[in-house]
N, CA, C and O atoms as a DFTB+ gen file, in Angstrom:
848 C
 N C O
     1  1     141.127      26.973     103.608
     2  2     142.716      27.226     103.040
     3  2     143.378      26.180     103.760
     4  3     142.741      25.943     104.786
     5  1     144.495      25.384     103.635
     6  2     145.028      24.362     104.249
     7  2     146.179      24.901     104.816
     8  3     147.000      25.529     104.147
     9  1     146.301      24.671     106.141
    10  2     147.492      25.289     107.031
    11  2     148.454      24.369     106.662
    12  3     148.362      23.179     106.359
    13  1     149.775      25.432     106.774
    14  2     151.050      24.399     105.441
    15  2     151.686      24.110     107.131
    16  3     151.808      24.767     108.164
    17  1     151.991      22.667     106.639
    18  2     152.807      21.834     107.777
    19  2     154.251      22.890     108.118
    20  3     154.992      23.631     107.471
    21  1     154.116      22.480     109.375
    22  2     155.144      22.772     110.149
    23  2     156.682      22.050     110.435
    24  3     156.288      20.931     110.764
    25  1     157.517      22.010     110.482
    26  2     158.202      23.345     110.804
    27  2     158.473      23.946     109.110
    28  3     159.293      24.864     109.084
    29  1     157.865      23.528     107.656
    30  2     158.559      24.143     106.443
    31  2     158.178      25.035     105.985
    32  3     158.826      25.663     105.148
    33  1     156.480      25.523     106.569
    34  2     156.648      26.793     106.106
    35  2     156.043      28.139     107.294
    36  3     156.667      28.484     108.298
    37  1     155.079      28.558     106.967
    38  2     154.362      30.035     108.248
    39  2     153.234      29.210     108.277
    40  3     152.916      28.443     107.368
    41  1     152.574      29.388     109.426
    42  2     150.956      28.618     109.587
    43  2     150.364      29.586     108.910
    44  3     150.860      30.576     108.371
    45  1     148.929      29.122     108.996
    46  2     147.873      30.099     108.166
    47  2     147.831      31.604     109.006
    48  3     147.963      31.813     110.212
    49  1     147.625      32.444     108.015
    50  2     147.463      33.681     108.660
    51  2     148.802      34.312     109.255
    52  3     148.715      35.359     109.896
    53  1     149.937      33.749     109.074
    54  2     151.123      34.016     108.966
    55  2     152.357      34.543     107.803
    56  3     152.211      33.753     106.870
    57  1     152.862      34.972     107.640
    58  2     153.965      35.099     106.686
    59  2     155.303      35.400     107.338
    60  3     155.575      36.150     108.276
    61  1     156.117      34.562     106.540
    62  2     157.854      35.090     106.371
    63  2     158.111      35.600     105.309
    64  3     158.225      34.930     104.282
    65  1     158.305      37.355     105.365
    66  2     158.636      37.603     103.945
    67  2     159.914      37.885     104.098
    68  3     160.577      37.757     105.127
    69  1     160.457      38.495     102.462
    70  2     162.021      39.047     102.449
    71  2     163.150      38.160     103.070
    72  3     162.900      37.245     103.854
    73  1     164.281      38.462     102.704
    74  2     165.229      37.333     102.799
    75  2     164.915      36.667     104.180
    76  3     164.324      37.109     105.165
    77  1     165.581      35.307     103.897
    78  2     165.806      34.273     104.679
    79  2     167.093      34.375     105.757
    80  3     168.155      34.550     105.160
    81  1     167.222      34.303     107.214
    82  2     168.576      34.218     107.506
    83  2     169.165      32.606     108.204
    84  3     170.078      32.412     109.008
    85  1     168.322      31.709     107.591
    86  2     168.667      30.168     107.473
    87  2     170.406      30.448     107.755
    88  3     170.964      31.482     107.386
    89  1     170.925      29.610     108.288
    90  2     172.822      29.521     108.367
    91  2     173.079      28.478     107.243
    92  3     172.321      27.509     107.244
    93  1     174.114      28.542     106.209
    94  2     174.737      27.641     105.682
    95  2     174.331      26.456     106.644
    96  3     174.184      26.716     107.839
    97  1     174.047      24.520     105.953
    98  2     174.696      23.889     106.891
    99  2     175.958      22.969     105.844
   100  3     176.049      22.884     104.619
   101  1     176.803      22.382     106.952
   102  2     178.133      21.439     106.311
   103  2     179.421      22.110     105.295
   104  3     180.121      21.491     104.493
   105  1     179.461      23.705     105.664
   106  2     180.265      23.939     105.083
   107  2     181.377      24.396     105.710
   108  3     181.520      25.470     106.294
   109  1     182.271      23.383     105.530
   110  2     183.660      24.241     106.985
   111  2     184.491      24.715     106.672
   112  3     185.588      24.235     106.958
   113  1     184.373      26.060     105.823
   114  2     185.122      26.934     105.510
   115  2     185.514      28.103     106.462
   116  3     184.580      28.515     107.151
   117  1     186.656      28.684     106.623
   118  2     187.097      29.912     107.396
   119  2     185.841      30.867     107.730
   120  3     185.668      31.327     108.858
   121  1     185.060      31.098     106.740
   122  2     184.466      32.490     106.721
   123  2     183.334      31.930     107.622
   124  3     182.944      32.832     108.363
   125  1     182.764      30.941     107.798
   126  2     181.637      30.141     109.035
   127  2     181.969      30.224     110.079
   128  3     181.302      30.747     110.971
   129  1     183.709      29.444     110.286
   130  2     184.064      29.395     111.281
   131  2     184.006      30.518     112.287
   132  3     183.582      30.692     113.430
   133  1     184.790      31.382     111.094
   134  2     184.866      32.973     111.773
   135  2     183.801      33.667     112.181
   136  3     184.083      34.623     112.903
   137  1     182.468      33.468     111.914
   138  2     181.693      33.864     112.615
   139  2     180.682      33.415     114.060
   140  3     179.787      33.993     114.677
   141  1     181.557      31.717     114.222
   142  2     181.505      31.372     115.411
   143  2     182.073      31.588     116.282
   144  3     183.209      31.956     115.984
   145  1     181.839      31.549     117.566
   146  2     182.451      31.604     118.672
   147  2     183.368      30.105     119.206
   148  3     184.358      30.014     119.933
   149  1     182.520      29.002     118.468
   150  2     183.331      27.724     118.681
   151  2     182.577      27.233     117.932
   152  3     181.404      27.429     117.614
   153  1     183.771      26.190     117.514
   154  2     182.773      25.362     116.388
   155  2     183.119      24.120     116.508
   156  3     184.018      23.919     117.325
   157  1     182.706      23.229     115.966
   158  2     183.039      21.388     116.754
   159  2     182.543      20.766     115.409
   160  3     181.687      21.101     114.591
   161  1     183.433      19.712     115.509
   162  2     183.402      18.698     114.442
   163  2     182.739      17.777     114.223
   164  3     183.468      16.794     114.091
   165  1     181.219      17.421     114.048
   166  2     180.393      15.943     114.322
   167  2     180.809      14.767     113.361
   168  3     180.559      14.655     112.161
   169  1     181.308      14.158     113.956
   170  2     182.213      13.011     113.791
   171  2     181.618      12.232     112.747
   172  3     182.185      11.636     111.831
   173  1     180.055      12.342     113.085
   174  2     179.239      11.113     112.519
   175  2     178.869      11.659     110.500
   176  3     178.543      10.918     109.573
   177  1     179.099      13.116     110.497
   178  2     178.698      13.566     109.148
   179  2     179.991      14.107     108.854
   180  3     180.032      14.726     107.791
   181  1     181.073      14.040     109.514
   182  2     182.413      15.054     109.154
   183  2     181.797      16.860     109.241
   184  3     182.394      17.868     109.620
   185  1     181.373      16.807     109.083
   186  2     180.681      18.023     109.370
   187  2     180.908      19.199     110.188
   188  3     180.879      18.948     111.393
   189  1     181.185      20.751     109.796
   190  2     181.412      21.481     111.499
   191  2     180.054      22.080     111.273
   192  3     179.438      22.462     110.278
   193  1     179.808      22.023     112.581
   194  2     178.804      22.873     113.153
   195  2     178.891      23.917     114.064
   196  3     179.767      23.731     114.910
   197  1     178.328      24.859     114.160
   198  2     177.992      26.300     114.898
   199  2     177.433      26.678     115.963
   200  3     176.206      26.755     116.032
   201  1     178.333      27.019     117.109
   202  2     177.419      27.581     118.259
   203  2     177.667      28.805     118.726
   204  3     178.798      29.087     119.123
   205  1     176.559      29.786     118.747
   206  2     177.318      31.269     119.488
   207  2     176.402      31.580     120.205
   208  3     175.215      31.262     120.135
   209  1     177.160      32.485     121.220
   210  2     176.212      32.923     122.062
   211  2     175.222      34.475     121.864
   212  3     174.561      35.194     122.613
   213  1     175.386      34.464     121.204
   214  2     174.030      35.360     120.614
   215  2     172.485      34.906     121.064
   216  3     172.222      33.760     121.428
   217  1     171.748      35.720     121.002
   218  2     170.151      35.243     121.261
   219  2     170.017      35.729     120.447
   220  3     170.557      36.752     120.024
   221  1     168.565      34.516     119.671
   222  2     168.066      34.849     118.596
   223  2     166.951      35.720     119.174
   224  3     166.593      35.712     120.351
   225  1     166.286      36.718     117.869
   226  2     165.546      37.585     117.807
   227  2     164.193      36.928     116.801
   228  3     164.291      36.682     115.599
   229  1     163.138      36.764     117.522
   230  2     161.802      36.576     116.812
   231  2     160.877      38.123     117.024
   232  3     160.919      38.774     118.068
   233  1     160.355      38.374     116.235
   234  2     159.528      39.558     116.089
   235  2     158.230      39.087     115.682
   236  3     158.091      38.976     114.464
   237  1     156.956      38.695     116.618
   238  2     155.975      39.063     116.184
   239  2     154.515      39.796     116.122
   240  3     153.663      39.776     117.011
   241  1     154.443      40.382     114.981
   242  2     153.590      41.688     115.023
   243  2     152.481      41.406     113.852
   244  3     152.329      40.547     112.983
   245  1     151.917      42.358     114.204
   246  2     150.239      42.996     112.820
   247  2     151.194      42.920     111.242
   248  3     152.074      43.737     110.972
   249  1     150.914      42.127     110.617
   250  2     151.157      42.016     109.156
   251  2     150.609      43.935     108.272
   252  3     149.568      44.573     108.114
   253  1     152.104      44.108     107.947
   254  2     153.761      43.592     107.380
   255  2     154.613      44.409     108.512
   256  3     155.660      44.868     108.055
   257  1     154.396      44.665     109.792
   258  2     155.159      45.095     110.420
   259  2     156.660      44.459     110.708
   260  3     157.790      44.840     110.403
   261  1     156.085      43.164     111.531
   262  2     157.459      42.368     111.761
   263  2     157.936      42.297     110.504
   264  3     158.969      42.892     110.812
   265  1     158.122      42.035     109.065
   266  2     159.163      42.166     107.936
   267  2     159.574      43.785     107.679
   268  3     160.608      44.234     107.185
   269  1     158.750      44.281     108.036
   270  2     159.264      45.902     107.889
   271  2     160.359      46.323     108.873
   272  3     161.168      47.206     108.587
   273  1     160.362      45.543     110.259
   274  2     161.081      46.086     111.218
   275  2     162.447      45.514     110.378
   276  3     163.397      46.259     110.135
   277  1     162.420      44.524     110.094
   278  2     163.664      43.356     109.944
   279  2     164.044      44.328     108.717
   280  3     165.160      44.824     108.870
   281  1     163.524      44.635     107.789
   282  2     164.192      45.156     106.296
   283  2     164.778      46.429     107.109
   284  3     165.965      46.671     106.888
   285  1     164.289      47.040     107.769
   286  2     165.190      48.071     108.137
   287  2     166.386      48.237     109.153
   288  3     167.330      49.021     109.052
   289  1     166.136      47.324     110.154
   290  2     167.765      46.475     110.290
   291  2     168.355      46.272     109.586
   292  3     169.464      46.800     109.671
   293  1     168.072      45.336     108.323
   294  2     169.211      45.462     106.924
   295  2     169.739      46.627     106.619
   296  3     170.927      46.926     106.741
   297  1     168.674      47.461     106.126
   298  2     169.335      49.360     105.935
   299  2     169.840      49.591     106.813
   300  3     170.891      50.140     106.481
   301  1     169.744      49.496     108.216
   302  2     170.865      50.464     108.909
   303  2     172.105      49.416     108.821
   304  3     173.137      49.989     108.472
   305  1     172.218      48.406     108.987
   306  2     173.406      47.704     108.985
   307  2     174.235      47.240     107.730
   308  3     175.184      46.490     107.502
   309  1     173.605      47.860     107.211
   310  2     173.657      47.146     105.542
   311  2     174.088      45.454     105.161
   312  3     174.979      45.075     104.400
   313  1     173.163      44.655     105.939
   314  2     172.854      43.412     105.920
   315  2     172.270      42.795     106.683
   316  3     171.981      43.448     107.686
   317  1     171.888      41.629     106.684
   318  2     170.798      41.391     107.734
   319  2     171.505      40.309     108.262
   320  3     172.052      39.290     107.840
   321  1     171.263      41.011     109.591
   322  2     171.915      39.643     111.153
   323  2     171.557      38.631     111.126
   324  3     170.338      38.492     111.025
   325  1     172.354      37.504     111.196
   326  2     171.562      36.592     111.192
   327  2     171.119      36.096     112.425
   328  3     171.620      36.291     113.532
   329  1     169.537      35.037     111.949
   330  2     169.263      34.444     113.086
   331  2     168.028      35.262     113.385
   332  3     167.443      34.819     114.374
   333  1     167.398      36.410     112.793
   334  2     166.087      37.527     113.151
   335  2     165.095      37.014     112.278
   336  3     165.062      37.187     111.059
   337  1     164.214      36.315     113.030
   338  2     162.921      35.742     112.625
   339  2     161.504      36.626     112.777
   340  3     161.113      37.265     113.754
   341  1     160.819      36.422     111.361
   342  2     159.601      37.386     111.645
   343  2     158.351      37.062     111.288
   344  3     158.017      37.119     110.105
   345  1     157.406      36.640     112.363
   346  2     155.920      36.468     112.117
   347  2     155.006      37.439     111.753
   348  3     154.748      38.299     112.595
   349  1     154.222      37.501     110.200
   350  2     153.692      38.802     110.743
   351  2     152.302      37.978     110.548
   352  3     152.154      36.989     109.830
   353  1     151.457      38.525     111.241
   354  2     150.466      37.878     111.699
   355  2     148.674      38.903     110.843
   356  3     148.336      40.087     110.853
   357  1     148.110      37.798     110.326
   358  2     147.219      38.458     109.062
   359  2     145.974      38.617     110.174
   360  3     145.887      38.190     111.325
   361  1     144.913      39.520     109.245
   362  2     143.812      39.840     110.068
   363  2     142.880      38.236     109.692
   364  3     141.710      38.217     110.076
   365  1     143.291      37.280     109.144
   366  2     142.333      36.372     109.533
   367  2     143.040      35.004     110.039
   368  3     142.417      33.943     109.994
   369  1     143.918      35.052     110.359
   370  2     145.029      34.017     110.978
   371  2     143.763      32.934     112.050
   372  3     142.564      33.153     112.225
   373  1     144.462      31.999     112.494
   374  2     144.245      31.024     113.178
   375  2     145.245      30.910     113.893
   376  3     146.323      30.501     113.461
   377  1     144.983      31.340     115.379
   378  2     146.231      31.804     116.250
   379  2     146.674      30.360     116.737
   380  3     147.875      30.217     116.965
   381  1     145.688      29.092     116.951
   382  2     146.342      28.003     117.242
   383  2     147.739      27.790     116.255
   384  3     148.879      27.572     116.665
   385  1     147.370      27.898     115.084
   386  2     148.204      27.366     114.195
   387  2     149.794      28.445     114.408
   388  3     150.874      27.873     114.555
   389  1     149.704      30.016     114.393
   390  2     150.807      30.239     114.914
   391  2     151.440      30.558     115.687
   392  3     152.534      31.120     115.660
   393  1     150.747      30.195     116.571
   394  2     151.671      29.291     117.891
   395  2     152.261      28.651     117.520
   396  3     153.447      28.975     117.442
   397  1     151.894      27.488     117.105
   398  2     152.533      26.247     116.616
   399  2     154.277      26.917     115.892
   400  3     155.449      26.707     116.204
   401  1     153.708      27.625     115.008
   402  2     154.826      28.035     113.909
   403  2     156.063      28.747     114.871
   404  3     157.264      28.484     114.807
   405  1     155.431      29.668     115.724
   406  2     156.299      30.550     116.713
   407  2     157.081      29.252     117.475
   408  3     158.298      29.260     117.657
   409  1     156.308      28.273     117.841
   410  2     157.251      27.216     118.788
   411  2     158.359      27.030     117.937
   412  3     159.541      27.260     118.193
   413  1     157.802      26.538     116.771
   414  2     159.128      26.145     115.511
   415  2     160.024      26.726     115.262
   416  3     161.156      26.246     115.227
   417  1     159.708      28.014     115.007
   418  2     160.689      29.308     115.184
   419  2     161.809      29.812     116.045
   420  3     163.012      29.994     115.856
   421  1     160.920      29.986     117.147
   422  2     161.787      29.518     118.620
   423  2     162.940      28.827     118.533
   424  3     164.004      29.406     118.751
   425  1     162.884      26.969     118.072
   426  2     163.340      26.299     118.184
   427  2     164.480      26.566     116.737
   428  3     165.641      26.212     116.937
   429  1     164.282      26.925     115.903
   430  2     165.481      27.438     115.289
   431  2     166.237      28.438     115.086
   432  3     167.166      28.543     114.285
   433  1     165.678      29.455     116.099
   434  2     166.497      30.827     116.293
   435  2     167.594      30.847     117.777
   436  3     168.639      31.462     117.987
   437  1     166.905      30.007     118.516
   438  2     167.540      29.909     120.171
   439  2     168.676      28.906     120.199
   440  3     168.437      27.718     119.982
   441  1     169.528      29.204     120.377
   442  2     171.132      28.810     120.804
   443  2     171.063      28.992     122.201
   444  3     170.113      29.067     122.979
   445  1     172.613      29.061     122.378
   446  2     173.403      29.307     123.785
   447  2     172.298      30.091     124.865
   448  3     171.778      29.709     125.913
   449  1     172.202      31.376     124.080
   450  2     171.808      32.717     124.389
   451  2     170.004      32.903     124.871
   452  3     169.386      33.869     125.319
   453  1     169.578      31.475     124.526
   454  2     168.172      31.983     124.787
   455  2     167.978      32.510     123.125
   456  3     168.643      32.444     122.092
   457  1     166.739      33.027     123.523
   458  2     166.186      33.842     122.440
   459  2     165.317      34.787     122.992
   460  3     164.690      34.385     123.972
   461  1     165.064      36.190     122.547
   462  2     164.468      37.531     122.852
   463  2     163.071      37.064     121.746
   464  3     163.273      36.729     120.579
   465  1     161.733      37.120     122.345
   466  2     160.833      37.810     121.637
   467  2     160.240      39.211     121.531
   468  3     160.252      39.720     122.652
   469  1     159.610      40.213     120.405
   470  2     159.153      41.484     120.199
   471  2     158.381      41.054     119.739
   472  3     158.524      40.074     119.007
   473  1     157.096      41.687     120.014
   474  2     155.604      42.240     119.652
   475  2     155.336      43.464     119.614
   476  3     156.222      44.229     119.992
   477  1     154.259      43.935     119.227
   478  2     153.819      44.968     118.949
   479  2     152.884      45.619     119.926
   480  3     153.358      46.388     120.762
   481  1     151.810      45.417     119.896
   482  2     150.833      46.177     121.099
   483  2     150.385      44.827     122.326
   484  3     150.059      43.645     122.218
   485  1     150.494      45.343     122.939
   486  2     149.883      44.620     124.269
   487  2     148.515      43.909     124.265
   488  3     147.530      44.386     123.701
   489  1     148.515      43.281     124.623
   490  2     146.741      42.978     124.526
   491  2     146.383      42.472     123.160
   492  3     145.247      42.013     123.045
   493  1     147.235      42.479     122.007
   494  2     146.277      42.443     120.633
   495  2     146.842      40.904     120.440
   496  3     147.590      40.166     121.082
   497  1     146.077      40.811     119.198
   498  2     146.513      38.927     118.707
   499  2     147.979      38.411     118.583
   500  3     148.301      37.244     118.807
   501  1     148.737      39.293     118.244
   502  2     150.216      39.138     118.275
   503  2     150.965      38.897     119.227
   504  3     151.861      38.052     119.235
   505  1     150.573      39.815     120.340
   506  2     150.403      39.794     121.422
   507  2     150.589      38.587     121.760
   508  3     151.588      37.889     121.933
   509  1     149.447      38.427     121.836
   510  2     148.616      37.150     122.596
   511  2     149.742      35.885     122.324
   512  3     150.278      35.256     123.237
   513  1     149.933      35.698     121.150
   514  2     150.428      34.644     120.755
   515  2     151.927      34.961     121.045
   516  3     152.591      33.972     121.352
   517  1     152.608      36.195     121.003
   518  2     154.033      35.779     121.784
   519  2     153.790      35.370     123.388
   520  3     154.659      34.865     124.099
   521  1     152.451      35.686     123.804
   522  2     152.634      35.403     124.996
   523  2     152.974      33.560     125.755
   524  3     153.440      33.055     126.776
   525  1     152.295      33.092     124.279
   526  2     152.539      31.676     124.750
   527  2     154.072      31.345     124.511
   528  3     154.330      30.150     124.362
   529  1     155.283      32.385     124.446
   530  2     156.540      31.540     124.597
   531  2     156.820      32.155     125.868
   532  3     158.004      32.091     126.199
   533  1     156.399      32.468     126.298
   534  2     157.226      33.494     127.973
   535  2     157.503      32.342     128.475
   536  3     158.660      32.415     128.889
   537  1     156.969      31.060     128.716
   538  2     157.125      29.990     129.782
   539  2     158.121      29.530     128.977
   540  3     158.800      28.803     129.701
   541  1     158.644      29.549     127.749
   542  2     159.977      28.318     127.414
   543  2     161.109      28.806     128.124
   544  3     161.121      29.960     128.552
   545  1     162.132      27.964     128.297
   546  2     163.271      28.500     129.009
   547  2     164.035      28.903     128.070
   548  3     164.210      28.538     126.907
   549  1     164.468      29.700     128.714
   550  2     165.660      31.065     128.286
   551  2     164.633      31.924     126.862
   552  3     165.120      31.944     125.732
   553  1     163.790      32.314     127.028
   554  2     163.190      33.066     126.635
   555  2     162.487      34.305     127.044
   556  3     161.575      34.155     127.856
   557  1     162.750      35.511     126.624
   558  2     162.139      36.425     127.205
   559  2     161.193      37.185     125.828
   560  3     161.531      37.227     124.645
   561  1     159.871      37.763     126.496
   562  2     159.318      38.394     125.505
   563  2     159.072      39.686     125.749
   564  3     158.965      39.873     126.961
   565  1     158.934      40.690     125.088
   566  2     159.052      42.322     125.460
   567  2     157.692      42.666     124.142
   568  3     157.786      42.079     123.064
   569  1     156.509      43.641     124.395
   570  2     155.700      44.268     123.776
   571  2     155.989      45.298     123.803
   572  3     156.587      45.748     124.781
   573  1     155.633      46.139     122.618
   574  2     155.627      47.852     122.274
   575  2     157.177      47.646     121.729
   576  3     158.142      48.274     122.165
   577  1     157.213      46.827     120.883
   578  2     158.521      47.000     120.148
   579  2     158.401      48.366     119.161
   580  3     157.380      48.971     118.835
   581  1     159.866      48.649     118.786
   582  2     160.183      50.125     118.109
   583  2     161.179      49.951     117.653
   584  3     161.828      49.051     118.185
   585  1     161.821      50.672     116.478
   586  2     162.995      50.443     115.750
   587  2     163.977      50.434     116.895
   588  3     164.744      49.472     116.906
   589  1     164.081      51.198     117.723
   590  2     165.153      51.586     118.477
   591  2     164.945      50.517     119.193
   592  3     165.780      49.740     118.732
   593  1     164.376      49.955     120.026
   594  2     164.447      48.432     120.572
   595  2     165.103      47.366     119.571
   596  3     166.171      46.823     119.855
   597  1     164.669      47.197     118.830
   598  2     165.121      45.915     117.859
   599  2     166.338      46.553     117.632
   600  3     166.951      45.491     117.531
   601  1     167.356      47.538     117.437
   602  2     168.120      47.903     117.022
   603  2     169.592      47.996     117.969
   604  3     170.775      47.918     117.639
   605  1     168.885      48.206     119.343
   606  2     169.280      47.885     120.924
   607  2     169.554      46.702     120.965
   608  3     170.702      46.361     121.252
   609  1     168.156      45.382     120.573
   610  2     168.445      44.130     120.959
   611  2     169.768      43.328     120.294
   612  3     170.582      42.549     120.789
   613  1     169.585      43.934     118.818
   614  2     170.624      43.510     117.823
   615  2     172.167      44.035     118.644
   616  3     173.100      43.237     118.735
   617  1     172.242      45.064     119.048
   618  2     173.819      45.310     119.511
   619  2     173.991      44.449     120.758
   620  3     174.969      43.725     120.948
   621  1     172.802      44.608     121.721
   622  2     173.541      43.649     122.831
   623  2     172.968      42.295     122.485
   624  3     172.106      42.374     123.360
   625  1     172.703      40.987     121.873
   626  2     172.064      40.191     121.830
   627  2     173.499      39.082     122.514
   628  3     173.054      38.020     122.950
   629  1     174.326      39.156     122.578
   630  2     175.993      38.472     122.737
   631  2     175.579      38.883     124.180
   632  3     176.115      37.960     124.793
   633  1     174.965      39.675     125.164
   634  2     174.893      39.797     126.712
   635  2     173.763      38.899     127.499
   636  3     172.669      38.507     127.093
   637  1     174.381      38.720     128.710
   638  2     173.247      37.938     128.976
   639  2     171.508      37.815     128.368
   640  3     170.968      38.533     127.527
   641  1     171.062      36.924     128.952
   642  2     169.410      37.397     128.494
   643  2     168.702      38.684     129.377
   644  3     167.986      39.629     129.044
   645  1     169.162      38.314     130.416
   646  2     168.333      39.475     131.448
   647  2     168.985      40.818     130.921
   648  3     168.422      41.858     130.576
   649  1     170.033      40.571     130.949
   650  2     171.146      42.399     130.098
   651  2     170.238      43.020     129.191
   652  3     169.703      44.128     129.226
   653  1     170.143      41.648     127.990
   654  2     169.798      42.144     126.648
   655  2     168.366      42.505     126.887
   656  3     167.937      43.282     126.034
   657  1     167.334      42.086     127.997
   658  2     166.269      42.877     128.011
   659  2     166.230      44.323     128.778
   660  3     165.380      45.209     128.693
   661  1     167.124      44.284     129.356
   662  2     167.366      45.475     130.203
   663  2     167.375      47.074     129.118
   664  3     166.754      48.136     129.088
   665  1     168.729      46.261     128.175
   666  2     169.136      46.935     127.105
   667  2     168.247      47.293     126.071
   668  3     168.597      48.290     125.440
   669  1     167.066      46.690     125.681
   670  2     166.139      46.564     124.904
   671  2     165.079      47.460     125.312
   672  3     164.715      48.333     124.525
   673  1     164.507      47.338     126.526
   674  2     163.753      48.471     127.265
   675  2     164.435      49.644     127.245
   676  3     163.656      50.596     127.209
   677  1     165.248      49.865     127.252
   678  2     166.152      51.186     127.537
   679  2     165.667      51.969     126.605
   680  3     165.016      53.010     126.694
   681  1     166.109      51.267     125.546
   682  2     166.457      51.578     123.849
   683  2     165.310      51.950     123.137
   684  3     165.279      52.863     122.312
   685  1     164.454      51.304     123.430
   686  2     162.738      51.359     123.148
   687  2     162.493      53.128     123.943
   688  3     161.583      53.771     123.419
   689  1     162.970      53.570     124.674
   690  2     161.771      54.177     125.898
   691  2     163.117      55.677     125.177
   692  3     162.710      56.715     124.657
   693  1     164.177      55.436     125.312
   694  2     165.321      56.827     125.027
   695  2     165.179      57.176     123.370
   696  3     165.477      58.254     122.856
   697  1     164.588      55.856     122.598
   698  2     163.932      56.535     121.381
   699  2     162.761      57.393     120.990
   700  3     162.742      58.008     119.924
   701  1     161.807      57.423     121.849
   702  2     160.937      57.919     121.963
   703  2     161.142      59.836     122.447
   704  3     161.444      60.271     123.558
   705  1     160.838      60.666     121.122
   706  2     160.856      62.166     121.949
   707  2     160.004      62.506     121.604
   708  3     159.535      61.847     120.676
   709  1     159.042      63.979     122.168
   710  2     158.872      65.189     121.429
   711  2     159.893      65.973     120.691
   712  3     160.881      66.541     121.156
   713  1     159.497      65.909     119.489
   714  2     160.459      67.254     118.749
   715  2     160.392      68.225     118.555
   716  3     159.741      68.436     117.531
   717  1     160.904      69.447     119.234
   718  2     160.447      70.388     119.345
   719  2     161.494      71.521     118.593
   720  3     162.692      71.283     118.751
   721  1     161.127      72.772     117.764
   722  2     162.555      73.362     117.598
   723  2     163.836      73.552     118.413
   724  3     164.942      73.625     117.876
   725  1     163.699      73.604     119.325
   726  2     164.678      73.384     120.328
   727  2     165.334      72.115     120.556
   728  3     166.184      71.987     121.438
   729  1     165.167      71.682     120.207
   730  2     165.322      69.945     120.822
   731  2     166.509      69.700     120.311
   732  3     166.564      69.876     119.094
   733  1     167.584      69.317     120.880
   734  2     168.843      68.863     120.386
   735  2     169.211      67.680     119.539
   736  3     168.572      66.634     119.656
   737  1     170.322      67.800     118.596
   738  2     170.325      66.907     117.527
   739  2     170.581      65.555     118.483
   740  3     170.722      65.483     119.703
   741  1     170.584      64.758     117.698
   742  2     170.171      63.386     118.552
   743  2     171.999      62.809     119.465
   744  3     172.324      62.489     120.608
   745  1     172.860      62.985     117.865
   746  2     174.826      63.211     118.717
   747  2     174.591      63.713     119.959
   748  3     174.998      62.990     120.869
   749  1     174.044      64.757     120.288
   750  2     174.100      65.589     121.635
   751  2     173.486      65.059     122.798
   752  3     173.798      65.365     123.948
   753  1     172.399      64.066     122.388
   754  2     171.482      63.536     123.550
   755  2     171.671      62.068     123.681
   756  3     170.866      61.470     124.395
   757  1     172.777      61.292     122.997
   758  2     173.456      60.588     123.030
   759  2     171.997      59.191     122.195
   760  3     170.774      59.242     122.324
   761  1     172.590      58.462     121.653
   762  2     171.549      57.964     120.639
   763  2     170.852      56.297     121.252
   764  3     171.590      55.880     122.145
   765  1     170.174      55.744     121.093
   766  2     169.685      54.837     121.228
   767  2     170.281      53.808     120.476
   768  3     170.543      52.657     120.826
   769  1     170.478      54.429     119.286
   770  2     171.253      53.487     118.406
   771  2     173.122      53.192     118.176
   772  3     173.789      52.351     117.573
   773  1     173.416      54.361     119.002
   774  2     174.697      54.341     119.185
   775  2     175.598      52.715     119.424
   776  3     176.717      52.721     119.938
   777  1     175.264      52.066     119.202
   778  2     176.313      50.951     118.812
   779  2     175.875      50.224     117.797
   780  3     176.181      49.039     117.932
   781  1     175.219      50.489     116.735
   782  2     175.407      50.253     115.283
   783  2     176.674      50.112     114.621
   784  3     177.144      49.059     114.189
   785  1     177.229      51.349     114.572
   786  2     178.705      50.950     114.021
   787  2     179.274      49.770     114.609
   788  3     179.716      49.003     113.754
   789  1     179.380      49.453     115.568
   790  2     180.279      48.565     116.162
   791  2     179.478      46.731     115.790
   792  3     180.148      45.698     115.801
   793  1     177.914      46.800     115.490
   794  2     177.862      45.056     114.925
   795  2     177.465      44.975     114.139
   796  3     176.475      45.613     113.781
   797  1     178.243      43.885     113.302
   798  2     178.023      44.093     111.773
   799  2     177.441      43.160     111.490
   800  3     177.374      42.205     112.264
   801  1     176.812      43.168     110.218
   802  2     175.844      42.008     109.760
   803  2     176.988      40.961     109.265
   804  3     178.170      41.213     109.028
   805  1     176.163      39.457     109.159
   806  2     177.051      37.972     109.155
   807  2     177.922      38.123     107.466
   808  3     179.058      37.714     107.227
   809  1     177.209      38.655     106.725
   810  2     177.677      38.742     105.280
   811  2     179.398      39.665     105.547
   812  3     180.400      39.103     105.104
   813  1     179.512      40.712     106.101
   814  2     180.108      41.532     106.367
   815  2     181.660      40.765     106.715
   816  3     182.729      40.777     106.104
   817  1     181.259      40.170     107.875
   818  2     181.744      39.627     108.920
   819  2     182.739      38.069     108.265
   820  3     183.846      37.702     108.658
   821  1     182.073      37.579     107.444
   822  2     182.483      36.782     106.714
   823  2     183.824      37.106     105.739
   824  3     184.922      36.550     105.757
   825  1     183.318      38.258     104.840
   826  2     183.679      38.923     103.900
   827  2     185.240      39.707     104.887
   828  3     185.838      40.504     104.164
   829  1     185.710      39.596     105.955
   830  2     186.200      40.205     106.638
   831  2     187.194      38.938     106.967
   832  3     188.311      39.251     107.377
   833  1     186.994      37.984     106.873
   834  2     187.878      36.658     107.848
   835  2     187.907      36.320     106.391
   836  3     189.120      36.496     106.272
   837  1     187.551      35.997     105.265
   838  2     188.377      35.662     103.692
   839  2     189.136      36.261     103.369
   840  3     190.030      35.736     102.705
   841  1     189.186      37.652     103.659
   842  2     190.017      38.336     102.648
   843  2     191.679      38.299     103.800
   844  3     191.806      38.364     105.023
   845  1     192.763      38.158     102.595
   846  2     194.079      37.911     103.241
   847  2     194.470      39.350     104.229
   848  3     195.520      39.392     104.870
């Protein structure tokens, strides 16, 4: 099998499935501008480019967990928030190729507030691949990802990167419970997903911005 050239597609042994979150290019419309904290006009191309202070998120996990977690986020939010990348690591992967692809994904996802990399089991191949990104500027890597951690990360991705790390770790641990007949309802305990209602998918924000 020949490895797919980077960065056009996933490396051998890694897949990206489901809807992509690539941002449209060259659309100077009100919807796009409303999704950005700041816009600027590229004087050479005459197009608007977008910069945000939201951290990009990259999930690296055993296939198909990374894609499944992203699909869960899309289900919870009613749409896929922007700049959440996934790498599903296959059993026959070439780790060197996947590391190169992961670097390309960080370049695509990372903006002013950096990027957060989430991986599953510490010490396994996906975790070792993710560890190669930890030395990059403004990149943090967390192992032990669960859905509560991911949802919390999406909620707080506009906070400073170190604060985002603390929030994601807190969400992961608060989402773990032994459920017994006497366990109180999540609403009375305080849910790790308490910010879901305030964080909307990009499509919903764009729709609001174009509505009179």
